[in-house]
C-alpha positions as a Markdown table, in Angstrom:
| # | Residue | x | y | z |
|---|---|---|---|---|
| 1 | Met | -12.1 | 2.2 | -32.1 |
| 2 | Thr | -13.3 | 4.8 | -29.6 |
| 3 | Gln | -10.6 | 6.1 | -27.3 |
| 4 | Trp | -10.5 | 8.4 | -24.4 |
| 5 | Asn | -8.3 | 11.0 | -26.0 |
| 6 | Pro | -8.8 | 14.7 | -25.3 |
| 7 | Ala | -6.1 | 15.5 | -27.8 |
| 8 | Gln | -8.4 | 14.7 | -30.7 |
| 9 | Gly | -10.3 | 18.0 | -30.6 |
| 10 | Ala | -13.0 | 17.1 | -28.1 |
| 11 | Ser | -13.1 | 18.7 | -24.7 |
| 12 | Ser | -12.8 | 16.6 | -21.5 |
| 13 | Arg | -16.5 | 17.2 | -20.9 |
| 14 | Glu | -17.5 | 16.1 | -24.4 |
| 15 | Val | -15.4 | 12.9 | -24.1 |
| 16 | Arg | -17.0 | 12.1 | -20.8 |
| 17 | Ser | -20.5 | 12.6 | -22.3 |
| 18 | Glu | -19.6 | 10.2 | -25.1 |
| 19 | Glu | -18.5 | 7.6 | -22.7 |
| 20 | Phe | -21.6 | 7.9 | -20.6 |
| 21 | Glu | -23.7 | 7.3 | -23.6 |
| 22 | Ile | -21.8 | 4.1 | -24.4 |
| 23 | Ile | -22.1 | 3.0 | -20.8 |
| 24 | Asp | -25.8 | 3.5 | -20.7 |
| 25 | Lys | -26.3 | 1.0 | -23.6 |
| 26 | Phe | -25.0 | -1.7 | -21.3 |
| 27 | Gln | -27.6 | -1.0 | -18.6 |
| 28 | Pro | -29.6 | -4.2 | -17.8 |
| 29 | Pro | -33.4 | -4.4 | -17.9 |
| 30 | Ala | -35.0 | -3.0 | -14.7 |
| 31 | Glu | -36.5 | -6.3 | -13.7 |
| 32 | His | -33.1 | -7.9 | -13.6 |
| 33 | Gly | -31.2 | -4.9 | -12.2 |
| 34 | Leu | -31.5 | -5.8 | -8.5 |
| 35 | Ala | -30.6 | -9.5 | -8.9 |
| 36 | Leu | -27.6 | -8.6 | -11.1 |
| 37 | Thr | -26.4 | -6.0 | -8.6 |
| 38 | Ile | -26.6 | -8.4 | -5.7 |
| 39 | Gly | -24.8 | -11.0 | -7.8 |
| 40 | Leu | -22.0 | -8.5 | -8.6 |
| 41 | Phe | -21.6 | -7.6 | -5.0 |
| 42 | Leu | -21.3 | -11.2 | -4.0 |
| 43 | Leu | -18.8 | -11.8 | -6.8 |
| 44 | Ile | -16.7 | -8.8 | -5.7 |
| 45 | Ala | -16.9 | -9.8 | -2.1 |
| 46 | Ser | -15.8 | -13.4 | -2.6 |
| 47 | Pro | -12.0 | -12.8 | -2.8 |
| 48 | Ile | -12.3 | -10.3 | 0.1 |
| 49 | Val | -14.0 | -12.8 | 2.4 |
| 50 | Leu | -11.6 | -15.6 | 1.5 |
| 51 | Phe | -8.6 | -13.2 | 2.0 |
| 52 | Tyr | -9.6 | -12.3 | 5.5 |
| 53 | Leu | -10.6 | -15.8 | 6.5 |
| 54 | Leu | -7.1 | -17.1 | 5.6 |
| 55 | Leu | -5.4 | -14.2 | 7.4 |
| 56 | Gln | -7.4 | -14.6 | 10.6 |
| 57 | Leu | -6.2 | -18.2 | 10.9 |
| 58 | His | -2.6 | -17.0 | 11.4 |
| 59 | Leu | -2.9 | -14.1 | 13.7 |
| 60 | Val | -0.6 | -14.5 | 16.7 |
| 61 | Asn | 0.4 | -12.2 | 19.5 |
| 62 | Ile | 4.1 | -12.5 | 18.9 |
| 63 | Pro | 6.5 | -9.9 | 17.5 |
| 64 | Tyr | 8.2 | -10.7 | 14.2 |
| 65 | Trp | 11.5 | -9.2 | 12.9 |
| 66 | Asp | 11.3 | -5.4 | 12.8 |
| 67 | Asp | 8.5 | -5.5 | 15.4 |
| 68 | Tyr | 11.2 | -5.9 | 18.1 |
| 69 | Asp | 12.8 | -2.6 | 17.3 |
| 70 | Ser | 10.1 | -0.5 | 15.7 |
| 71 | Ile | 7.4 | -1.5 | 18.3 |
| 72 | Leu | 8.9 | -3.0 | 21.5 |
| 73 | Ala | 12.0 | -0.9 | 21.6 |
| 74 | Phe | 10.0 | 2.2 | 20.8 |
| 75 | Met | 7.4 | 1.5 | 23.5 |
| 76 | Ile | 10.0 | 0.7 | 26.1 |
| 77 | His | 11.6 | 4.1 | 25.3 |
| 78 | Phe | 8.3 | 5.9 | 25.3 |
| 79 | Val | 7.2 | 4.5 | 28.6 |
| 80 | Gly | 10.5 | 5.3 | 30.2 |
| 81 | Leu | 10.1 | 9.0 | 29.4 |
| 82 | Lys | 8.5 | 11.2 | 32.0 |
| 83 | Gly | 7.8 | 14.5 | 30.3 |
| 84 | Phe | 4.9 | 15.0 | 27.8 |
| 85 | Ser | 7.0 | 17.0 | 25.4 |
| 86 | Glu | 9.7 | 14.3 | 25.4 |
| 87 | Lys | 7.1 | 11.7 | 24.5 |
| 88 | Ile | 5.7 | 13.8 | 21.7 |
| 89 | Phe | 9.3 | 14.4 | 20.4 |
| 90 | Leu | 9.9 | 10.7 | 20.4 |
| 91 | Leu | 6.6 | 10.0 | 18.7 |
| 92 | Leu | 7.3 | 12.4 | 15.8 |
| 93 | Phe | 11.0 | 12.1 | 15.2 |
| 94 | Thr | 12.0 | 8.4 | 16.0 |
| 95 | Gln | 13.7 | 6.8 | 13.0 |
| 96 | His | 13.7 | 3.1 | 12.2 |
| 97 | Asn | 16.2 | 2.1 | 9.5 |
| 98 | Glu | 15.6 | 4.5 | 6.6 |
| 99 | Tyr | 12.1 | 5.5 | 7.7 |
| 100 | Lys | 10.1 | 7.5 | 10.2 |
| 101 | Ile | 6.8 | 5.7 | 10.8 |
| 102 | Ile | 4.9 | 8.3 | 12.7 |
| 103 | Phe | 1.5 | 6.9 | 11.9 |
| 104 | Gly | 2.6 | 3.5 | 13.2 |
| 105 | Asn | 4.0 | 5.1 | 16.3 |
| 106 | Ile | 0.7 | 6.9 | 17.0 |
| 107 | Leu | -1.2 | 3.6 | 16.7 |
| 108 | Phe | 1.3 | 1.8 | 19.0 |
| 109 | Val | 0.9 | 4.5 | 21.7 |
| 110 | Leu | -2.9 | 4.6 | 21.3 |
| 111 | Glu | -3.2 | 0.8 | 21.8 |
| 112 | Tyr | -1.0 | 1.0 | 24.9 |
| 113 | Leu | -3.0 | 3.9 | 26.4 |
| 114 | Val | -6.3 | 2.2 | 25.7 |
| 115 | Thr | -5.6 | -1.4 | 26.6 |
| 116 | Gly | -2.6 | -1.0 | 28.9 |
| 117 | Ser | -0.3 | -3.2 | 26.8 |
| 118 | Ile | 0.8 | -4.0 | 23.2 |
| 119 | Asn | -1.1 | -6.8 | 21.5 |
| 120 | Phe | 0.3 | -7.7 | 18.1 |
| 121 | Ile | -3.0 | -9.3 | 17.0 |
| 122 | Tyr | -4.8 | -6.0 | 17.2 |
| 123 | Leu | -2.1 | -4.3 | 15.3 |
| 124 | Gln | -2.0 | -7.0 | 12.6 |
| 125 | Ile | -5.8 | -6.8 | 12.2 |
| 126 | Ile | -5.6 | -3.0 | 11.8 |
| 127 | Gly | -2.8 | -3.4 | 9.2 |
| 128 | Asn | -4.7 | -6.0 | 7.3 |
| 129 | Leu | -7.9 | -3.9 | 7.2 |
| 130 | Phe | -6.1 | -1.2 | 5.4 |
| 131 | Val | -6.3 | -3.3 | 2.2 |
| 132 | Leu | -10.0 | -2.4 | 2.3 |
| 133 | Leu | -9.1 | 1.2 | 2.3 |
| 134 | Leu | -6.8 | 0.5 | -0.7 |
| 135 | Leu | -9.8 | -1.0 | -2.5 |
| 136 | Phe | -11.9 | 2.0 | -1.7 |
| 137 | Ser | -9.2 | 4.4 | -2.9 |
| 138 | Ile | -8.9 | 2.4 | -6.2 |
| 139 | Tyr | -12.7 | 2.5 | -6.5 |
| 140 | Lys | -12.6 | 6.3 | -6.3 |
| 141 | Ile | -10.2 | 6.7 | -9.2 |
| 142 | Phe | -12.1 | 4.0 | -11.1 |
| 143 | Ser | -15.5 | 5.7 | -10.6 |
| 144 | Tyr | -14.0 | 9.0 | -11.7 |
| 145 | Gln | -14.9 | 7.9 | -15.3 |
| 146 | Met | -17.7 | 5.5 | -14.5 |
| 147 | Gln | -21.0 | 7.3 | -13.5 |
| 148 | Lys | -23.6 | 4.5 | -13.6 |
| 149 | Lys | -23.6 | 2.3 | -10.5 |
| 150 | Tyr | -24.3 | -0.9 | -12.3 |
| 151 | Asn | -21.5 | -0.3 | -14.8 |
| 152 | Arg | -19.1 | 0.6 | -12.1 |
| 153 | Leu | -19.8 | -2.7 | -10.4 |
| 154 | Ile | -19.6 | -4.9 | -13.4 |
| 155 | Tyr | -16.3 | -3.3 | -14.7 |
| 156 | Phe | -14.9 | -3.3 | -11.2 |
| 157 | Val | -15.2 | -7.1 | -10.8 |
| 158 | Pro | -11.6 | -8.0 | -11.7 |
| 159 | Val | -10.1 | -5.4 | -9.3 |
| 160 | Pro | -10.6 | -7.2 | -5.9 |
| 161 | Phe | -9.2 | -10.4 | -7.4 |
| 162 | Phe | -6.0 | -8.6 | -8.2 |
| 163 | Ile | -5.8 | -7.0 | -4.8 |
| 164 | Phe | -7.2 | -9.5 | -2.3 |
| 165 | Gln | -4.7 | -12.3 | -2.7 |
| 166 | Leu | -1.6 | -13.5 | -0.8 |
| 167 | Gln | 1.2 | -12.5 | -3.1 |
| 168 | Tyr | 2.3 | -9.9 | -0.6 |
| 169 | Trp | 1.8 | -12.3 | 2.3 |
| 170 | Asn | 5.0 | -11.1 | 4.0 |
| 171 | Thr | 3.4 | -7.7 | 4.7 |
| 172 | Leu | 0.2 | -9.2 | 6.0 |
| 173 | Asp | -0.2 | -10.5 | 9.6 |
| 174 | Trp | 2.9 | -8.5 | 10.4 |
| 175 | Ala | 2.2 | -5.4 | 12.5 |
| 176 | Ser | 5.0 | -3.0 | 11.7 |
| 177 | Ser | 5.3 | -3.9 | 8.0 |
| 178 | Ala | 1.5 | -3.7 | 7.2 |
| 179 | Leu | 1.2 | -0.4 | 9.1 |
| 180 | Gln | 3.9 | 1.1 | 6.8 |
| 181 | Asn | 3.8 | -0.7 | 3.5 |
| 182 | Ile | 0.1 | -1.0 | 3.1 |
| 183 | Thr | -1.2 | 2.2 | 4.7 |
| 184 | Val | 0.9 | 4.6 | 2.6 |
| 185 | Ile | -0.6 | 3.5 | -0.7 |
| 186 | Pro | -4.3 | 4.3 | 0.0 |
| 187 | Phe | -3.3 | 7.5 | 1.7 |
| 188 | Val | -1.3 | 8.6 | -1.4 |
| 189 | Ile | -4.1 | 7.6 | -3.8 |
| 190 | Leu | -6.8 | 9.4 | -1.8 |
| 191 | Ser | -4.6 | 12.5 | -1.4 |
| 192 | Leu | -4.2 | 12.6 | -5.2 |
| 193 | Tyr | -7.8 | 11.9 | -5.9 |
| 194 | Tyr | -9.2 | 14.6 | -3.7 |
| 195 | Leu | -6.6 | 17.1 | -5.0 |
| 196 | Ser | -7.9 | 16.4 | -8.5 |
| 197 | Lys | -11.5 | 17.4 | -7.5 |
| 198 | Lys | -10.8 | 21.2 | -7.6 |
| 199 | Asn | -12.9 | 22.4 | -4.7 |
| 200 | Thr | -11.9 | 23.8 | -1.3 |
| 201 | Arg | -13.4 | 21.0 | 0.8 |
| 202 | Asp | -11.7 | 18.3 | -1.2 |
| 203 | Phe | -8.4 | 20.2 | -1.1 |
| 204 | Tyr | -8.4 | 20.1 | 2.7 |
| 205 | Ile | -9.2 | 16.4 | 2.6 |
| 206 | Ser | -6.3 | 15.9 | 0.3 |
| 207 | Cys | -4.0 | 17.7 | 2.7 |
| 208 | Val | -5.1 | 15.4 | 5.5 |
| 209 | Phe | -4.3 | 12.4 | 3.4 |
| 210 | Leu | -0.9 | 14.0 | 2.5 |
| 211 | Ile | -0.1 | 14.2 | 6.2 |
| 212 | Leu | -1.1 | 10.6 | 6.8 |
| 213 | Ala | 0.9 | 9.5 | 3.8 |
| 214 | Val | 4.1 | 11.2 | 5.0 |
| 215 | Phe | 3.5 | 9.9 | 8.5 |
| 216 | Ser | 3.1 | 6.4 | 7.2 |
| 217 | Ser | 6.3 | 5.9 | 5.2 |
| 218 | Gly | 9.1 | 7.9 | 3.5 |
| 219 | Asn | 7.7 | 7.5 | 0.0 |
| 220 | Gly | 4.6 | 9.4 | 1.1 |
| 221 | Leu | 6.8 | 12.4 | 0.6 |
| 222 | Phe | 6.6 | 11.8 | -3.2 |
| 223 | Val | 3.0 | 13.1 | -3.0 |
| 224 | Ile | 4.4 | 16.6 | -2.4 |
| 225 | Pro | 6.0 | 17.2 | -5.9 |
| 226 | Leu | 3.3 | 15.2 | -7.6 |
| 227 | Gly | 0.6 | 17.3 | -5.9 |
| 228 | Leu | 2.4 | 20.5 | -7.0 |
| 229 | Leu | 2.6 | 19.3 | -10.5 |
| 230 | Met | -1.1 | 18.4 | -10.5 |
| 231 | Leu | -2.1 | 21.8 | -9.1 |
| 232 | Phe | -0.1 | 23.5 | -11.8 |
| 233 | Gln | -1.4 | 21.3 | -14.5 |
| 234 | Thr | -5.0 | 21.8 | -13.4 |
| 235 | Lys | -4.5 | 25.6 | -13.0 |
| 236 | Gln | -5.2 | 25.5 | -9.3 |
| 237 | Phe | -2.5 | 28.2 | -8.8 |
| 238 | His | -4.2 | 29.7 | -5.7 |
| 239 | Arg | -3.7 | 26.3 | -3.8 |
| 240 | Met | 0.0 | 25.9 | -4.6 |
| 241 | Ala | 1.1 | 28.3 | -1.8 |
| 242 | Pro | -0.8 | 26.5 | 1.1 |
| 243 | Trp | 0.3 | 23.1 | -0.4 |
| 244 | Thr | 3.9 | 24.3 | -0.4 |
| 245 | Ile | 3.7 | 25.6 | 3.1 |
| 246 | Leu | 2.3 | 22.4 | 4.5 |
| 247 | Ser | 4.9 | 20.4 | 2.5 |
| 248 | Ile | 7.8 | 22.5 | 4.0 |
| 249 | Ile | 6.4 | 21.7 | 7.4 |
| 250 | Leu | 6.2 | 18.0 | 6.7 |
| 251 | Ile | 9.6 | 17.8 | 5.1 |
| 252 | Ser | 11.2 | 19.7 | 8.0 |
| 253 | Met | 9.5 | 17.3 | 10.5 |
| 254 | Tyr | 10.5 | 14.2 | 8.5 |
| 255 | Phe | 14.2 | 15.1 | 8.0 |
| 256 | Tyr | 14.7 | 16.7 | 11.4 |
| 257 | Asn | 17.5 | 14.8 | 13.1 |
| 258 | Tyr | 17.4 | 12.3 | 10.2 |
| 259 | Ser | 20.4 | 10.0 | 9.6 |
| 260 | Phe | 21.0 | 8.8 | 6.1 |
| 261 | Gly | 23.4 | 6.2 | 7.5 |
| 262 | Thr | 21.0 | 4.4 | 9.8 |
| 263 | Gly | 20.7 | 0.7 | 9.3 |
| 264 | Arg | 22.4 | 0.3 | 5.9 |
| 265 | Glu | 25.4 | 2.6 | 6.5 |
| 266 | Leu | 24.7 | 4.5 | 3.3 |
| 267 | Ser | 25.1 | 8.2 | 2.6 |
| 268 | Leu | 22.9 | 10.1 | 0.2 |
| 269 | Asp | 25.7 | 9.7 | -2.4 |
| 270 | Gly | 25.6 | 5.9 | -1.7 |
| 271 | Tyr | 21.9 | 5.8 | -2.4 |
| 272 | Leu | 22.5 | 7.4 | -5.9 |
| 273 | Lys | 25.4 | 5.1 | -6.5 |
| 274 | His | 23.4 | 2.0 | -5.9 |
| 275 | Phe | 20.6 | 2.9 | -8.4 |
| 276 | Asp | 19.8 | -0.2 | -10.6 |
| 277 | Val | 17.5 | 0.0 | -13.5 |
| 278 | Ile | 16.9 | -3.8 | -13.6 |
| 279 | Tyr | 16.1 | -3.8 | -9.9 |
| 280 | Ala | 13.5 | -1.1 | -10.5 |
| 281 | Leu | 11.9 | -2.9 | -13.4 |
| 282 | Ser | 11.8 | -6.1 | -11.5 |
| 283 | Phe | 10.2 | -4.3 | -8.5 |
| 284 | Leu | 7.5 | -2.9 | -10.8 |
| 285 | Gly | 6.8 | -6.3 | -12.4 |
| 286 | Ser | 7.2 | -8.5 | -9.3 |
| 287 | Ala | 3.6 | -9.6 | -9.6 |
| 288 | Ala | 4.8 | -11.8 | -12.6 |
| 289 | Ser | 7.2 | -14.0 | -10.6 |
| 290 | Asn | 8.3 | -15.0 | -7.1 |
| 291 | Asn | 11.8 | -15.9 | -8.1 |
| 292 | Asn | 12.7 | -14.8 | -11.7 |
| 293 | Tyr | 13.7 | -11.2 | -12.0 |
| 294 | His | 14.0 | -11.5 | -15.8 |
| 295 | Ile | 10.2 | -12.3 | -16.1 |
| 296 | Ala | 9.4 | -9.6 | -13.6 |
| 297 | Ser | 11.6 | -7.0 | -15.5 |
| 298 | Ile | 9.7 | -7.7 | -18.7 |
| 299 | Leu | 6.3 | -7.0 | -17.0 |
| 300 | Gly | 7.9 | -3.9 | -15.4 |
| 301 | Gly | 9.0 | -2.7 | -18.8 |
| 302 | Gly | 5.4 | -3.3 | -20.0 |
| 303 | Phe | 4.1 | -1.1 | -17.2 |
| 304 | Leu | 6.4 | 1.6 | -18.4 |
| 305 | Val | 5.1 | 1.3 | -21.9 |
| 306 | Val | 1.5 | 1.6 | -20.5 |
| 307 | Phe | 2.6 | 4.7 | -18.6 |
| 308 | Leu | 3.9 | 6.3 | -21.8 |
| 309 | Ala | 0.6 | 5.4 | -23.5 |
| 310 | Met | -1.1 | 7.2 | -20.6 |
| 311 | Ile | 0.9 | 10.3 | -21.4 |
| 312 | Phe | 0.1 | 10.1 | -25.1 |
| 313 | Met | -3.6 | 9.6 | -24.3 |
| 314 | Gly | -3.7 | 12.6 | -21.9 |
| 315 | Val | -4.8 | 10.6 | -18.9 |
| 316 | Tyr | -3.1 | 13.2 | -16.7 |
| 317 | Lys | -6.0 | 15.4 | -17.8 |
| 318 | Thr | -8.9 | 13.0 | -18.0 |
| 319 | Asn | -8.1 | 11.1 | -14.8 |
| 320 | Pro | -5.2 | 12.9 | -12.9 |
| 321 | Ala | -5.4 | 10.7 | -9.8 |
| 322 | Leu | -5.0 | 7.5 | -11.9 |
| 323 | Phe | -2.0 | 9.0 | -13.8 |
| 324 | Tyr | -0.2 | 10.3 | -10.7 |
| 325 | Thr | -0.8 | 7.1 | -8.8 |
| 326 | Val | 1.1 | 5.2 | -11.5 |
| 327 | Leu | 3.8 | 7.9 | -11.4 |
| 328 | Phe | 4.0 | 7.5 | -7.6 |
| 329 | Val | 4.6 | 3.7 | -7.9 |
| 330 | Ile | 7.3 | 4.3 | -10.6 |
| 331 | Ile | 9.1 | 6.8 | -8.4 |
| 332 | Ser | 8.9 | 4.5 | -5.4 |
| 333 | Ala | 10.5 | 1.7 | -7.5 |
| 334 | Leu | 13.4 | 4.0 | -8.5 |
| 335 | Val | 14.0 | 5.1 | -4.9 |
| 336 | Val | 13.7 | 1.5 | -3.4 |
| 337 | Ser | 16.3 | 0.5 | -6.0 |
| 338 | Met | 18.7 | 3.1 | -4.6 |
| 339 | Ile | 18.2 | 1.9 | -1.0 |
| 340 | Arg | 17.8 | -1.8 | -1.4 |
| 341 | Ser | 19.6 | -2.9 | -4.5 |
| 342 | Lys | 22.8 | -3.4 | -2.4 |
| 343 | Leu | 21.0 | -6.4 | -0.9 |
| 344 | Gly | 20.8 | -8.2 | -4.2 |
| 345 | Ile | 18.4 | -8.3 | -7.2 |
| 346 | Ser | 16.3 | -11.0 | -5.4 |
| 347 | Glu | 15.2 | -8.3 | -2.9 |
| 348 | Ser | 13.2 | -6.6 | -5.8 |
| 349 | Leu | 10.9 | -9.7 | -5.7 |
| 350 | Ser | 10.3 | -9.5 | -1.9 |
| 351 | Ser | 6.8 | -10.3 | -1.0 |
| 352 | Arg | 6.4 | -7.2 | 1.2 |
| 353 | Tyr | 6.9 | -4.9 | -1.9 |
| 354 | Arg | 4.7 | -6.9 | -4.3 |
| 355 | Ile | 1.6 | -5.0 | -3.5 |
| 356 | Tyr | 3.0 | -2.1 | -5.6 |
| 357 | Ser | 3.1 | -4.3 | -8.7 |
| 358 | Asp | -0.4 | -5.5 | -8.0 |
| 359 | Val | -1.6 | -1.9 | -7.9 |
| 360 | Leu | 0.0 | -1.4 | -11.4 |
| 361 | Leu | -2.0 | -4.4 | -12.7 |
| 362 | Val | -5.2 | -2.7 | -11.5 |
| 363 | Thr | -4.2 | 0.8 | -12.8 |
| 364 | Thr | -3.4 | -0.8 | -16.2 |
| 365 | Tyr | -6.8 | -2.4 | -16.3 |
| 366 | Ile | -8.6 | 0.8 | -15.3 |
| 367 | Phe | -6.7 | 2.7 | -18.0 |
| 368 | Met | -7.6 | 0.2 | -20.7 |
| 369 | Val | -11.3 | -0.2 | -19.8 |
| 370 | Thr | -11.8 | 3.6 | -19.6 |
| 371 | Thr | -9.8 | 4.3 | -22.8 |
| 372 | Tyr | -10.8 | 1.7 | -25.4 |
| 373 | Leu | -14.5 | 2.2 | -25.1 |
| 374 | Asp | -15.6 | -0.1 | -28.0 |
| 375 | Ser | -13.5 | -3.0 | -26.6 |
| 376 | Arg | -14.4 | -2.6 | -22.9 |
| 377 | Lys | -16.5 | -5.8 | -22.8 |
| 378 | Met | -13.6 | -7.8 | -24.3 |
| 379 | Ile | -11.2 | -6.1 | -21.9 |
| 380 | Leu | -13.4 | -7.0 | -19.0 |
| 381 | Phe | -13.6 | -10.6 | -20.1 |
| 382 | Phe | -9.9 | -11.0 | -20.5 |
| 383 | Ala | -9.2 | -9.2 | -17.2 |
| 384 | Cys | -11.5 | -11.6 | -15.4 |
| 385 | Leu | -9.9 | -14.5 | -17.2 |
| 386 | Leu | -6.5 | -13.3 | -15.8 |
| 387 | Ala | -7.6 | -11.9 | -12.4 |
| 388 | Ile | -9.5 | -14.9 | -11.0 |
| 389 | Pro | -6.9 | -17.6 | -11.7 |
| 390 | Phe | -4.2 | -15.1 | -10.6 |
| 391 | Cys | -6.0 | -14.8 | -7.2 |
| 392 | Ile | -6.5 | -18.5 | -6.8 |
| 393 | Tyr | -3.0 | -19.3 | -7.8 |
| 394 | Ser | -1.5 | -16.7 | -5.5 |
| 395 | Asp | -3.5 | -18.0 | -2.5 |
| 396 | Leu | -2.5 | -21.6 | -3.2 |
| 397 | Val | 1.2 | -20.8 | -3.6 |
| 398 | Asn | 1.6 | -18.3 | -0.8 |
| 399 | Tyr | -0.8 | -19.6 | 1.9 |
| 400 | Pro | 1.9 | -22.2 | 3.0 |
| 401 | His | 4.2 | -19.2 | 3.7 |
| 402 | Leu | 1.7 | -17.8 | 6.2 |
| 403 | Met | 1.4 | -21.2 | 7.9 |
| 404 | Gln | 5.2 | -21.6 | 8.0 |
| 405 | Arg | 5.7 | -18.2 | 9.6 |
| 406 | Tyr | 2.9 | -18.8 | 12.1 |
| 407 | Asn | 4.4 | -22.1 | 13.2 |
| 408 | Gln | 7.9 | -20.5 | 13.3 |
| 409 | Leu | 6.7 | -17.8 | 15.7 |
| 410 | Glu | 4.8 | -20.2 | 18.0 |
| 411 | Asn | 7.7 | -22.8 | 18.0 |
| 412 | Gly | 10.1 | -20.0 | 18.6 |
| 413 | Val | 8.3 | -18.7 | 21.6 |
| 414 | Ser | 7.9 | -22.2 | 23.0 |
| 415 | Ser | 11.6 | -22.8 | 22.6 |
| 416 | Trp | 12.4 | -19.4 | 24.1 |
| 417 | Arg | 10.4 | -20.2 | 27.2 |
| 418 | Met | 12.3 | -23.4 | 27.7 |
| 419 | Thr | 15.8 | -22.4 | 26.6 |
| 420 | Gly | 16.0 | -18.7 | 26.3 |
| 421 | Tyr | 16.6 | -19.0 | 22.5 |
| 422 | Gly | 14.3 | -19.1 | 19.5 |
| 423 | Leu | 12.9 | -15.6 | 19.0 |
| 424 | Thr | 12.4 | -14.6 | 15.3 |
| 425 | Tyr | 14.9 | -11.8 | 14.9 |
| 426 | Pro | 18.3 | -11.8 | 13.4 |
| 427 | Phe | 19.9 | -10.3 | 16.6 |
| 428 | Glu | 18.8 | -12.8 | 19.2 |
| 429 | Lys | 20.5 | -11.2 | 22.1 |
| 430 | Arg | 18.8 | -7.9 | 21.4 |
| 431 | Ala | 15.4 | -9.6 | 21.0 |
| 432 | Asn | 15.9 | -11.4 | 24.3 |
| 433 | Ala | 16.8 | -8.1 | 26.0 |
| 434 | Leu | 13.8 | -6.3 | 24.5 |
| 435 | Met | 11.4 | -9.1 | 25.4 |
| 436 | Tyr | 12.5 | -9.3 | 29.0 |
| 437 | Lys | 12.3 | -5.5 | 29.3 |
| 438 | Ala | 8.9 | -5.3 | 27.8 |
| 439 | Met | 7.6 | -8.0 | 30.1 |
| 440 | Lys | 9.1 | -6.3 | 33.2 |
| 441 | Leu | 7.5 | -3.0 | 32.3 |
| 442 | Lys | 4.2 | -4.9 | 31.5 |
| 443 | Ile | 4.2 | -3.4 | 28.0 |
| 444 | Tyr | 3.9 | -6.8 | 26.4 |
| 445 | Ser | 3.8 | -10.5 | 27.4 |
| 446 | Pro | 4.0 | -13.4 | 24.9 |
| 447 | Pro | 1.1 | -15.9 | 25.0 |
| 448 | Ile | 1.5 | -18.7 | 27.5 |
| 449 | Gln | -0.8 | -21.0 | 25.7 |
| 450 | Ile | 0.3 | -21.7 | 22.2 |
| 451 | Gly | -2.5 | -22.4 | 19.7 |
| 452 | Arg | -4.8 | -20.7 | 17.3 |
| 453 | Ala | -4.8 | -16.9 | 17.4 |
| 454 | His | -4.5 | -16.3 | 21.2 |
| 455 | Val | -5.1 | -12.7 | 22.3 |
């Protein structure tokens, strides 16, 4: 069986040449090429179109949970400040629970400055669209070892079915969550991808995505050590100094006036104390189950085995961005375990985190189809056999959750208008106060007419 293994005496260049020869054998006859390419595009597009059609049915201009504090409270504070420097300080250093979501803050302010108010539908749409950027970033690390366009398309077919489904519904159509939990992943992958390209222009692009990753979510900081490790491994020693300087600036910004006790009343020692291996494994394998952490942990363990195989096969050399993307997800799982395991093992299966497990499904497929060259047709077949039913099942099971939340938000606002109660936030008095304040300042106003996706 032909494997992608630089350790077996062939150089990386020779291994790639061998792979490209094998790929060329699968090229279709010229007269059928265009029709097949169009067919592949349509097949790849089908889960994407369905995904966004389902999401647009449940857009609603109503805040949900963390939106009250991370968006409304932030904007009330922002509008109340007079000085430009004070506004910039708030934009860059505001902390929400354990995170500083600077990228989200910038989008909130930009929307307010452009439109004169906050509209949660626009923010939800922007957050949802970042799944397309995630697909693009995955395509970049996939095409790193796939040079022929036709072959890239045919072997890419299972990927959108793994990504464009509703397993992580609780992150979608939710402004503050999508603009943190979704955006950080493509920013991280693209930073790692461009860093692996070994030229000056791409290094600068990588630095831009590093900044965006850190500004999106706290786990974006993990790109810093991963990037240093990649630069050292690929002998880009002259770029380690500028990467380190930028990293020091970003770390200083992120942890300036940072409180480890915000929200969960945990210290740094408390985070370490609450580390839970089973929680981390369940987090990694949450794509396998909505409610059974035992099953999820088994899949999570399987992903760790795949990661060890990647090390053995030298994927950190042949496709560094793929390898370090997997390592990023694993580190994220370990850290989330420290922060969230206190809330119970069921939190590891939370829908808003499941996108990380879905990414591991994709990276595992990419690893297999670019490593076991003689078996790639069979791998493609079984990946499609898994991915398409997985996508359909996930949509069928999780679409009712989107409907339920949509109805909950609309019924809540209707009740609130009549009784003063019903807003979807655990601290109802605070939600009421923020709603009235936002309306008074004309920052936001809930829809008067309740119905389908009112802007």
